[in-house]
C-alpha positions in Angstrom: -22.3 -11.3 7.5 -20.7 -12.1 11.0 -19.4 -15.5 9.9 -18.1 -13.9 6.7 -16.1 -11.2 8.8 -15.0 -13.7 11.3 -13.6 -16.1 8.4 -11.7 -13.1 6.9 -10.3 -11.9 10.4 -9.1 -15.6 10.8 -7.5 -15.6 7.6 -5.8 -12.2 8.4 -4.4 -13.3 11.6 -3.0 -16.4 9.7 -1.4 -14.2 7.4 0.2 -12.0 9.9 1.8 -15.2 11.7 3.2 -16.4 8.3 4.6 -13.1 7.3 6.0 -12.5 10.6 7.7 -16.1 10.8 9.2 -15.8 7.1 10.7 -12.2 7.8 12.0 -13.4 11.2 13.5 -16.3 9.7 15.1 -14.3 6.7 16.4 -11.4 8.8 18.1 -13.6 11.4 19.9 -15.7 9.0 23.3 -14.3 9.7 23.3 -13.3 13.6 27.1 -12.6 13.5 26.6 -10.2 10.5 24.1 -8.1 12.3 26.6 -7.7 15.2 29.4 -6.6 12.8 27.0 -4.0 11.1 26.0 -2.6 14.7 29.7 -2.6 16.1 31.6 -1.9 12.9 34.2 -3.8 11.0 36.8 -3.0 13.6 35.0 -5.1 16.0 37.1 -7.9 17.9 35.5 -11.5 18.1 35.1 -10.8 21.8 32.9 -7.9 21.2 30.9 -9.7 18.5 30.0 -12.4 20.9 29.2 -10.0 23.6 26.9 -8.2 21.5 25.4 -11.4 20.1 24.6 -12.4 23.5 23.2 -8.9 24.5 20.7 -9.1 21.5 20.0 -12.7 22.2 21.4 -13.7 19.0 23.3 -16.6 20.5 19.9 -18.3 21.4 18.2 -20.8 19.2 16.0 -19.2 16.5 12.8 -20.8 17.6 13.4 -19.3 21.2 14.1 -15.8 19.8 11.0 -15.9 17.6 9.1 -17.0 20.7 10.1 -14.1 22.8 9.3 -11.8 20.0 6.0 -13.1 19.3 5.2 -13.1 23.1 6.1 -9.4 23.3 4.3 -8.5 19.9 0.9 -10.1 21.3 1.3 -7.8 24.1 1.9 -4.9 21.8 5.8 -4.7 22.8 7.9 -4.8 19.5 11.0 -3.8 21.4 13.6 -1.1 20.6 15.5 -0.5 17.5 19.0 -2.1 17.7 20.5 1.0 16.0 18.7 3.9 17.4 17.5 2.6 20.9 14.1 4.1 20.3 10.9 2.0 20.6 9.9 0.3 17.6 6.2 1.5 17.8 7.2 4.9 18.4 9.4 5.0 15.4 6.7 3.3 13.3 4.0 6.0 14.6 6.3 8.7 13.5 6.6 7.7 9.8 3.3 5.9 9.4 1.3 9.1 8.9 3.6 9.9 5.7 3.1 6.5 4.2 -0.7 6.4 4.8 -1.0 9.9 3.6 0.5 8.5 0.2 -1.3 5.4 -0.1 -4.8 6.8 0.9 -4.6 9.8 -1.3 -3.5 7.6 -4.2 -6.3 5.2 -3.6 -8.9 7.9 -3.5 -7.7 9.9 -6.4 -7.3 6.6 -8.4 -10.9 5.6 -7.5 -12.6 8.9 -8.8 -10.4 9.2 -12.0 -10.3 5.6 -12.9 -14.0 5.0 -12.5 -14.7 8.3 -14.5 -12.3 7.2 -17.3 -13.4 3.7 -17.4 -16.9 4.5 -17.6 -16.2 7.1 -20.4 -14.4 4.6 -22.5 -17.0 2.1 -22.0 -19.8 4.1 -23.0 -18.0 6.2 -25.7 -16.6 3.3 -27.8 -15.2 5.4 -30.7 -12.2 7.6 -30.6 -12.6 8.5 -26.8 -12.3 4.6 -25.8 -9.2 4.4 -28.0 -7.6 7.4 -26.2 -8.3 6.4 -22.9 -6.8 2.9 -23.7 -3.4 4.6 -25.0 -3.3 6.8 -22.3 -3.8 3.8 -19.7 -0.7 1.9 -21.5 1.4 4.7 -21.4 0.5 5.5 -17.7 1.1 2.0 -16.8 4.5 1.8 -18.6 6.0 4.8 -16.9 8.0 3.9 -14.0 7.2 5.7 -10.6 10.7 7.0 -10.1 10.8 8.4 -13.6 7.6 10.3 -13.2 8.7 11.5 -9.7 11.8 12.8 -11.1 10.1 14.5 -13.9 7.6 16.2 -11.6 9.9 17.6 -9.4 11.9 19.0 -12.1 9.0 20.7 -13.8 6.6 21.7 -11.1 9.1 22.0 -8.2 12.4 23.0 -9.4 11.2 25.1 -12.7 7.7 26.5 -11.6 8.2 26.5 -7.8 4.6 25.4 -7.4 5.5 22.5 -4.9 8.4 21.8 -2.7 11.0 19.1 -4.2 11.3 17.2 -0.8 10.0 17.0 2.6 6.6 16.3 4.5 4.6 18.7 6.4 2.2 16.9 8.9 -1.5 17.5 8.6 -1.8 18.5 12.2 0.6 21.3 11.7 -0.6 22.8 8.2 -3.5 21.7 5.9 -2.0 23.6 2.8 1.4 22.7 3.8 0.5 18.8 4.1 -1.2 19.1 0.7 1.6 20.8 -1.1 4.1 18.3 0.3 1.8 15.1 -0.9 0.7 16.2 -4.2 3.6 15.3 -6.4 4.3 12.0 -4.8 0.5 10.9 -5.0 0.6 12.1 -8.8 3.7 9.9 -9.3 2.1 6.9 -7.6 -1.5 7.4 -8.9 -0.8 7.6 -12.8 0.2 3.8 -12.7 -2.6 2.8 -10.5 -5.2 4.7 -12.5 -4.0 3.0 -15.7 -4.8 -0.4 -14.2 -7.8 0.4 -12.5 -9.2 2.2 -15.5 -9.0 -0.9 -17.7 -10.5 -3.1 -15.4 -13.6 -0.8 -14.8 -14.0 -0.3 -18.8 -14.0 -4.1 -19.0 -16.5 -4.5 -16.2 -18.5 -1.9 -17.5 -18.7 -3.4 -21.1 -19.6 -6.8 -19.4 -22.1 -5.5 -17.3 -23.8 -3.6 -20.1 -24.1 -6.4 -22.1 -26.3 -8.4 -19.5 -30.0 -9.2 -20.4 -31.3 -7.4 -17.4 -29.7 -4.1 -18.4 -31.2 -4.1 -22.0 -34.3 -4.8 -20.4 -34.2 -1.8 -18.2 -33.3 0.1 -21.4 -36.2 -1.1 -23.4 -38.5 -0.3 -20.6 -37.5 3.5 -21.1 -35.4 4.0 -18.1 -33.0 6.9 -18.5 -29.5 6.4 -19.5 -28.1 8.1 -16.5 -30.3 5.7 -13.9 -29.1 2.7 -16.0 -25.5 3.5 -15.6 -25.5 5.1 -12.2 -27.9 2.7 -10.4 -27.4 -0.8 -12.1 -24.3 -0.8 -14.5 -21.9 1.0 -11.7 -23.2 -1.4 -8.9 -22.5 -4.4 -11.1 -19.0 -3.3 -12.1 -18.1 -2.1 -8.3 -17.1 -5.6 -7.5 -14.0 -6.2 -9.7 -13.2 -2.6 -9.4 -13.1 -2.8 -5.6 -11.0 -6.0 -6.2 -8.5 -4.2 -8.1 -8.0 -1.1 -5.8 -7.3 -3.4 -2.9 -4.7 -4.9 -5.1 -3.4 -1.6 -5.8 -3.4 -0.7 -2.2 -0.9 -3.6 -1.6 1.1 -2.6 -4.8 1.3 1.1 -3.4 3.0 0.2 -0.4 6.0 -1.2 -2.3 5.6 1.8 -4.8 5.8 4.0 -1.7 9.4 2.9 -1.1 10.7 4.5 -4.1 8.6 7.5 -4.2 9.5 8.2 -0.7 13.3 8.0 -1.8 12.5 10.5 -4.9 11.0 13.1 -2.5 13.1 12.6 0.6 9.8 11.5 2.6 10.5 10.1 6.0 7.7 7.2 5.6 7.8 3.4 6.2 9.2 2.6 2.9 12.3 4.5 3.7 12.4 3.3 7.2 12.3 -0.5 6.3 14.8 0.1 3.6 17.4 1.5 6.0 16.4 -1.0 8.6 16.7 -4.1 6.2 20.0 -2.8 5.1 21.4 -2.5 8.5 19.8 -5.6 9.9 17.7 -3.9 12.5 15.3 -6.9 13.0 13.2 -5.1 15.6 12.4 -2.5 13.3 11.8 -4.6 10.5 9.4 -6.7 12.2 7.3 -3.9 13.3 7.2 -2.2 10.0 6.2 -5.7 8.5 3.5 -6.4 11.1 2.0 -2.7 10.6 2.2 -3.0 6.7 0.6 -6.7 6.8 -2.0 -5.5 9.2 -3.1 -2.5 7.0 -3.3 -4.8 4.2 -5.8 -7.2 6.1 -8.1 -4.4 7.3 -8.1 -2.9 3.6 -9.0 -6.5 2.4 -11.6 -6.9 5.2 -13.4 -3.4 4.6 -13.3 -4.4 0.7 -14.7 -7.7 1.3 -17.4 -6.3 3.5 -18.3 -3.5 0.9 -18.2 -6.1 -1.9 -20.4 -8.5 0.2 -23.0 -5.9 0.5 -23.2 -4.9 -3.0 -23.2 -8.4 -4.0 -24.4 -11.0 -1.4 -23.3 -13.9 -3.5 -19.6 -13.0 -2.7 -20.4 -13.7 1.0 -21.0 -17.2 -0.1 -17.8 -17.7 -2.0 
């Protein structure tokens, strides 16, 4: 298991380096444009050149990346070119918002999708067809449209939840719950649809295996068969899909945070990319990729524990 974890960690470090390198290359493709966005369109050529020298944009790209990488390894991601605040400080303020949405959505998705997938697989009549139809509808509906409908109905009409804003968990649990409920629902509907379909297929495939039929022929209770054996066998593909959903939810959070005016990483990286704020973009990218690496590592460890053959692959 230790070598298994080490291999995954090495792969994660490589992924971090590649993602950082590509992002840095793309963000620094037009150094003069960055200086103009900071100074404004009325800036003179002398001011632009001076700003480029101040930010180090007059140096070769490989040198600039080397300086950034050396600082990042020490935990220093620099300061925002537009707000002059520390990148890690800005990220730390916005990370709880995105984590609240993504982690909450994953938990809700896992609970509901496993229940619906198992129900559809074991009730192969109208229940199965209904679940499949609802899954298709949920997967087809865009997150931003769902979010707008939720705001109109539950926030503006019924006044059950706030339409915008975020309350930190440390300030008020009830306020935090109210502020993240609608965004989580908007994100979860599509994710539930995808995971439900995968869980259903996995359940059906595992139920058809010889050892499951043998257990039933020996008189083992249906609940014990489903919960103790079929669910365990179907867990590996379900966990894999959940890990992929986590990555997709980081992207989906960008849109949902805009709809609900949430100050998360999605809105931050959108604004930073538009402005050409390279240090802030790099900080958000590194944090996002690191979260993906950690989640994939946790999923791999759980999968390896459930199915030892996965460690060998």
